[in-house]
N, C-alpha and C positions, 0 to 999 in steps of 0.2 A: 492523430485525432485529439489527443489529450483529454480523455475522459477521466473522471475520478475512478480509481480502482481499489478494491479491497486488498490489503496485504497484512501479514502477521508481523507484529513487533517481536524482534529477536534479541534486541538489546536496548537498554536505556543508556543514553550517553549524556555528556555534560551540556550545559547551556540550552535546556529545552530541546534537545535533539534525541532521536532514536534511530535505530536501524530496523528497516522492515525487509521482509523477504517474500517473494512470490515466484514459484516455478524456478528456484535456484538463483534468482536475481536478487541481490541485496542492494539497498539504497538508503542513504541517510535522509531523514525527513525531520522537519520541525514539528514539535509537539506543543508549541506555545499556545495554540488555540484550544487545547484540551486540558482537562484535569484528570489526574489519577490514571495515567497510561502505565500499563505494566507489560512485562514480557508475556507473550501468549495472547495478548489482546489483538483483535482485528480492527484496523482503522481504515477509513476511506481516505486515499491519498490523491492529491491533485497538486501539480506544480510544486512539489517539494514540501507540502504541508499536510499533516494529518488533520482532516477536517471533522471527523465524526467517528465515534467508536461503534462497532457493529457486533452483533452476536455471531457466533460461529455459523449458525444456520443461515443467517442473512448473508454473510460473506460467501458461503458456499453456493447459495442460490444465485447470488449476483454473478459470481464467477462462472457458474454453469450457463446462465443466460448469455453472458458475454461470449463464452466459447461457442454456443449454438449459433449466435448471430455473426460470428467471425471477427468480432472486434477485440477479443482477448489477445489473439496472436499479434494484432497490430499494436496494441498497448504494451505488450511484453517486449516487442521489438523496439519500440520507442523508449521504454524504460531501460532496456539493456544498452541502448545507444547513449542515453544520458549518463548511465553508470560509468561508462568508459570514457566520457568526455572530461 
């Protein structure tokens, strides 16, 4: 489905890149569209780009709503598939 999904930044890498994690899945993303991204921040991720920083509460609320509607599992499966590609 390719929705934007909240994920936590777990490392800041070279060349405007970071690694995000969600439910044990880690994925490299571009942070070129954001300023001042730090480890521990939640960002909204879509097609390999961090688009927006979120508060912890906003990220948790969004993930809960996604889980309740069944789309979180789909997005995690897609994210895991891309990580292994």
